[in-house]
C-alpha positions in Angstrom: -6.8 -8.4 15.0 -3.4 -8.0 16.5 -2.0 -4.8 17.9 -2.5 -1.7 15.8 0.9 -0.3 15.0 -0.3 2.7 13.0 -3.8 4.3 12.9 -4.9 6.9 10.3 -8.1 8.8 11.2 -10.0 10.9 8.7 -7.0 11.7 6.5 -7.7 14.3 3.9 -5.2 15.6 1.3 -6.0 18.3 -1.3 -3.8 19.9 -3.9 -4.3 23.4 -5.3 -3.7 23.6 -9.0 -3.8 26.3 -11.7 -7.0 28.2 -12.0 -7.8 28.2 -8.3 -9.2 24.7 -8.4 -8.6 22.0 -5.8 -7.8 18.3 -6.5 -8.9 15.9 -3.7 -6.5 13.0 -3.5 -7.7 11.5 -0.2 -10.9 12.3 1.7 -11.6 11.2 5.2 -9.5 8.0 4.9 -9.3 5.9 8.1 -7.2 2.8 8.0 -4.9 0.8 10.4 -1.8 -1.3 10.0 -1.6 -4.2 12.4 1.5 -6.0 13.8 2.6 -8.9 11.6 -0.2 -8.3 9.1 -0.5 -7.0 5.5 -2.9 -4.3 4.4 -3.4 -4.4 0.6 -4.6 -1.1 -0.9 -6.1 -1.5 -4.3 -8.0 0.7 -6.9 -7.6 2.3 -10.3 -4.8 4.8 -11.1 -5.4 8.1 -9.5 -7.6 6.8 -6.6 -5.2 8.1 -3.9 -3.4 4.9 -2.9 0.1 6.3 -3.2 -0.8 9.7 -1.8 -2.1 8.0 1.4 1.0 5.8 1.8 3.3 8.9 1.3 1.4 10.5 4.1 1.9 7.4 6.3 5.7 7.7 5.5 5.8 11.3 6.5 6.8 12.3 3.0 3.8 14.6 2.8 1.5 16.3 5.3 -2.3 15.8 5.3 -4.7 18.8 5.3 -6.9 17.1 7.9 -7.0 14.1 10.2 -4.2 12.4 12.1 -1.8 9.5 11.6 -0.8 8.0 14.9 2.3 5.9 15.3 3.0 4.8 18.9 0.5 7.4 20.0 2.1 10.3 18.3 0.8 12.1 15.2 3.3 11.8 12.3 1.9 14.8 10.6 3.0 17.0 13.5 6.5 15.7 13.8 9.4 17.9 12.8 13.2 17.8 12.8 14.9 15.2 15.1 11.6 13.6 16.1 10.6 13.0 12.4 14.1 11.7 11.7 13.9 9.2 14.5 10.5 8.0 13.4 11.6 7.3 9.8 13.7 4.3 11.0 10.6 2.6 12.1 8.7 3.0 8.8 10.6 2.1 5.6 9.6 1.9 1.9 10.2 -0.2 -1.1 9.5 1.7 -4.3 8.0 0.5 -7.6 11.1 0.7 -9.8 14.4 -0.6 -8.2 16.3 0.7 -11.2 15.6 4.3 -10.2 15.4 3.8 -6.4 19.0 2.4 -6.1 21.9 4.8 -6.7 23.7 3.4 -9.8 27.0 4.8 -8.6 27.0 3.0 -5.3 27.8 -0.7 -4.6 25.1 -2.8 -3.2 27.0 -3.1 0.1 26.9 0.7 0.5 23.3 0.9 -0.6 21.9 -1.6 1.9 24.1 -0.5 4.8 23.4 3.3 4.3 20.4 3.3 6.7 22.5 1.6 9.3 25.3 4.1 8.9 22.8 7.1 8.9 21.4 6.0 12.3 24.8 5.0 13.8 23.9 1.4 14.1 27.2 0.1 12.7 30.8 1.2 12.2 32.4 1.4 8.8 34.5 -1.7 9.6 31.2 -3.7 10.2 29.7 -3.0 6.8 31.0 -6.2 5.2 29.4 -8.5 7.7 26.2 -6.5 7.9 25.8 -6.5 4.1 26.4 -10.3 4.0 23.7 -10.9 6.7 21.2 -8.7 4.9 21.8 -10.3 1.5 21.4 -13.7 3.0 18.0 -12.6 4.4 16.8 -11.7 0.9 18.3 -14.9 -0.6 21.1 -13.2 -2.5 24.8 -14.4 -2.5 27.2 -12.4 -0.3 29.4 -11.6 -3.3 26.6 -9.4 -4.7 27.8 -6.8 -2.1 30.5 -5.8 -4.5 28.2 -5.4 -7.5 26.6 -2.2 -8.9 22.8 -2.2 -9.5 23.3 -2.4 -13.3 25.1 -5.7 -12.9 21.9 -7.3 -11.4 18.6 -8.4 -12.8 15.5 -6.3 -11.9 14.3 -9.0 -9.5 17.7 -9.0 -7.8 17.6 -5.2 -7.5 14.2 -5.4 -5.8 15.6 -7.9 -3.4 18.4 -5.5 -2.6 15.8 -2.7 -2.1 14.0 -5.0 0.3 17.3 -5.7 2.1 17.8 -1.9 2.5 14.2 -1.6 3.9 14.6 -4.3 6.5 18.1 -3.2 7.6 16.8 -1.0 10.4 14.3 -3.7 11.5 11.3 -1.4 11.1 7.8 -1.9 12.4 6.3 -1.1 9.1 7.3 -1.5 5.4 5.3 0.3 2.7 5.6 -1.3 -0.7 4.4 0.9 -3.6 3.6 -1.3 -6.6 6.8 -3.2 -5.7 6.1 -6.1 -7.9 4.5 -4.6 -11.0 7.7 -4.3 -13.0 8.6 -7.9 -12.4 7.9 -11.1 -14.4 5.1 -13.3 -13.0 7.5 -15.9 -11.8 9.7 -13.3 -10.1 6.6 -11.7 -8.6 5.8 -15.0 -6.9 9.3 -15.4 -5.4 9.3 -11.8 -4.2 5.9 -12.3 -2.5 7.2 -15.5 -0.9 10.2 -13.5 0.4 8.1 -10.7 1.8 5.7 -13.1 3.6 8.6 -15.1 5.1 10.3 -11.9 6.4 7.0 -10.8 7.8 6.6 -14.0 9.8 10.2 -13.9 11.0 10.3 -10.2 12.0 6.6 -9.6 12.7 6.5 -6.6 10.4 3.4 -4.7 9.3 3.2 -4.3 5.5 1.2 -1.7 3.5 1.1 -3.1 -0.1 -0.2 -0.8 -2.9 -1.2 -2.8 -5.9 -3.4 -2.8 -9.1 -3.3 -6.6 -9.3 -6.2 -7.7 -7.2 -5.6 -11.5 -7.4 -2.0 -11.0 -6.4 -2.7 -8.9 -3.3 -5.6 -11.2 -2.4 -3.2 -14.2 -2.3 -1.3 -12.9 0.7 -2.9 -9.8 2.2 -4.7 -10.2 5.5 -6.9 -7.2 4.8 -7.8 -5.3 1.7 -8.9 -1.7 1.4 -10.5 -0.7 -1.9 -10.2 3.0 -2.8 -12.1 4.9 -5.4 -11.6 8.6 -6.2 -9.9 9.3 -2.9 -12.4 7.4 -0.8 -12.2 4.0 0.9 -15.3 2.1 -0.3 -14.7 -1.3 1.2 -12.4 -2.9 3.8 -12.5 -6.7 3.9 -10.4 -9.7 4.9 -8.2 -10.7 1.9 -9.5 -14.3 2.0 -13.1 -13.1 1.7 -12.9 -10.6 -1.1 -13.9 -13.1 -3.9 -17.0 -14.5 -2.2 -18.1 -11.8 0.3 -17.3 -8.4 -1.2 -20.4 -6.1 -1.4 -19.5 -2.8 -2.9 -20.4 -2.6 -6.6 -16.9 -1.2 -7.4 -15.1 -4.1 -5.7 -17.4 -6.5 -7.6 -16.6 -4.7 -10.8 -12.9 -5.0 -10.2 -13.2 -8.7 -9.5 -15.4 -9.1 -12.7 -12.7 -7.5 -14.8 -10.0 -10.0 -13.7 -9.0 -12.8 -16.1 -8.7 -16.0 -14.0 -7.5 -19.2 -15.8 -9.2 -21.2 -13.1 -12.6 -19.7 -13.5 -15.6 -21.1 -15.4 -15.0 -21.0 -19.1 -18.4 -19.6 -19.7 -17.7 -16.6 -17.4 -17.3 -13.3 -19.3 -14.8 -10.7 -18.4 -16.8 -7.6 -17.6 -15.2 -4.1 -18.1 -16.1 -1.4 -15.7 -18.4 0.9 -17.6 -17.6 4.6 -18.0 -14.8 6.7 -16.7 -14.3 8.0 -13.1 -15.3 11.6 -12.5 -12.5 14.2 -12.4 -11.0 14.6 -8.9 -11.5 18.3 -9.5 -15.3 17.8 -9.7 -16.2 15.0 -7.3 -20.0 14.2 -7.2 -21.9 15.3 -4.1 -23.2 11.8 -3.3 -21.6 8.5 -3.9 -18.4 8.9 -5.9 -19.2 5.7 -7.9 -22.8 6.6 -8.7 -22.3 7.5 -12.4 -20.8 4.0 -13.1 -23.1 1.9 -10.9 -26.1 0.0 -12.2 -27.7 0.2 -8.7 -27.6 4.0 -8.5 -30.6 5.7 -6.9 -31.5 9.3 -6.2 -30.2 8.8 -2.6 -26.9 7.8 -4.1 -26.7 11.0 -6.1 -27.5 13.2 -3.2 -26.1 11.6 -0.1 -22.6 10.3 0.3 -22.5 6.8 2.0 -20.3 6.4 5.0 -18.1 3.4 5.7 -20.0 1.1 8.1 -19.6 -2.3 9.6 -21.6 -4.9 7.9 -20.0 -7.9 9.6 -17.0 -8.6 11.7 -13.9 -7.0 10.1 -15.9 -6.0 7.0 -16.8 -2.4 6.2 -18.6 -1.0 3.2 -19.7 2.5 2.0 -22.8 1.8 0.0 -26.5 2.7 0.5 -27.5 -0.8 -0.5 -26.3 -2.1 2.9 -27.5 -0.8 6.2 -24.3 -1.3 8.1 -23.3 -1.2 11.7 -24.2 -4.9 12.0 -27.9 -4.2 11.7 
């Protein structure tokens, strides 16, 4: 692994709702983002992926744990210190149509971060916009367009240009390709990986599409009901994944290159309510390997091999 740019330790986030109940979105989540590498975060809707990344961005505060960036806890930052930190962690949102101001020209949108932090003068916007558009493979004349005059793929490229304008250490991408056509997805992923190599950026990529994130993520963390159940190198997930939930996700994927006799297996049952999380393993009610130990004792995330962790009683862990 390269240098850890950001380290999250035992992050917990709970929300109080009507009736005095508590919804647990993230529970003791520990993950790291490394220099020049991509962490893919996958799982079903409601598993806590976006909540965790919002905490990393400083858009929300955890109830427990710490998020260390350059040795300082983001959760404790306030005022000017938090403002200064934000230039180092930028975000690309899921829907570029709603994340780009329709009343602003692209030049103003992508240069706004530079102006906010006093990086450029007003007279330098034209050249700065042209440089940023070139980085994301858009013609310089797009600077005079409004978002509505661009395709959705072009808008997402503009959103990426805005995110890299401040040359951040980290970019968080929240389902940034899910609204795009497959061919456009491929070109956007190619753009992201090129920019990562050129600028040595760390990327946190939230995604439902396991084959897509597997194709370029250096590491993948699988979340289920607010918990990380497996962390594994992206290249190994198809052949070496161990957790029953990760295997179930892979089994539910339609792959045109797979054996024709292979059946697509749906994950049985529904996840428990985050208002009533089981005492033991969160996946026990949907797992065919469930035992009494699984129902009564929560498995901890343990090392099973180099760079591979799993939270499951089927595996001893800690390289035993």
